[in-house]
N, C-alpha and C positions, 0 to 999 in steps of 0.2 A: 472311363476314369480307371486306370491300373489298380490293381491291388495295393500296391505300396501308396497311391495318391489315396485311397479308400481310409488305408490304414493312418497316414499324416492327418486326416481330417479327425478320425474319430480321437487321435491322441489330442490334437488342439482344443477339441471340444470335452475332452476331459480336464483340461486343466484351466484351474478355477480363476486365475489371476487374468488367464484371456475371455473366459465366458463372462465372467462380473463385466467386461467391456462390449463384448458381441454379442450377448444373449447364448441362449444354450439347449440343448435338444435340438431337435426337428427347425425351430426358429433361430437357430446359431447363424449368425452372418458369416461363415466360412465358407468359400465357394471356389469351386474349380473353373476358372474361367479367364480370359483375356482381358480386363479391363471390367468396370464396375456399371451397370445397367443405369440407365438415367430414373430418377426417383425412387431411387434403393435408399433403405434404410440405414444409417449412420450409427456409428461407426462401423464397420465393417472390412474384412479380410477375403483378398482372391489371391488364388496363386496358379499358378501354371507351370506342370513339368517340361521343362528345356531338354533336357535328353536323359540318356539313361546308358553308363558304362557296365558292360560285363566283362570281368576279367579273366582272360585265359592265361594260364600256363602252361607248361610243356607236355605236363600230364592231360590237359583238356580245359575243360571250360569249369569253371568253378562257381559257387554259388555268390560269389563277394561282385556285390553291383554299385555303383555309383549313382544317386539321381541327382540332378541339379533342379532346384526349383526357384523361379521368382514370387517372393511375396511380394503385395501392395499391401499396405494399411490405408484406408480411409476413415476421414472423418470432418466433421461441421467445421473446425476449428485448427489452428497450427497447435496449440497446444494437447486439446486430445489425440491430434494424429499423432505427436511424438509420444504422448503417454501409451498408445496401442503400439506404436512401434519398438518403443523400449522393451516395454512386457514380452511380445515375441522375440525380440532378440535375446533377452534373459532366459526365454524357456527355449530357446537354440543351442545357446552357450554351450558348446561342450563340455566347460567343467560342471554343468549343472548336473552332470550324471543319466544323462537319456539314454536307456538301455534298449529299447525297442519302441517301436509304432506299431502294435498289433502282431502279427508272423516276423515281421523282417528285426532281425538283432542288429542295433546300430552299433558300429564303431567307430566313427566320428564325423563332426559338423562342420563342415569349412565355411565359415564366411567370405564370400569371395567378393562382395559388395555389401555397403550396408549406408551410402551417404546418399542414393538421390532422391530428393523429395521435391516437391513444388504443388502448384494448384491449378486447378482448370474452373472456368465458367462454366454453369449448367449448360447443355446444349437447347433447352428451350427458352434461350435467350434473356432467363431473370437474370438477374447480380449474382445469385444464390452461386460461392465458391465452395467446390469442393477438394479439401486437403489431401495430400497423400505422397507416401512415402514407400520406396521399394528397396526388397534387400534381396538378394540372391546367395544360395546356399548351396553347399554340396555337401550332400547326404551318403558316407557309406556306411552300408549295411551288406548284411549275410541274408537272402532271403529262404524263405522255409521249403 
């Protein structure tokens, strides 16, 4: 996991509106992985860093970077999924005044997509459904 991803997890774990839903401390269900593992406790958030841009100017490389993150919120009901997704969207809203993720100074957060949702049947063949919603963000920041 990159330092930025570590700082991002720490940021989410410090947000009481998020931890009220996914737990706190070492038991917080905020995971860097692509998808949720079978029999995971819900609700949960997974994320993956899709890319990172490093801005170069004529004078050379700067510390300005743009990380694209895909977050997926999982829950056992559509209502719980929507609640968690709305909380995450509110926390990452650029007007919410996010200043930093650990050592990274955030300059802007752009929501690239916030509309994909659906449900999946459990792999074990049971009728248990897992509801999910995915959002993609571009987070511009200055690396320390």
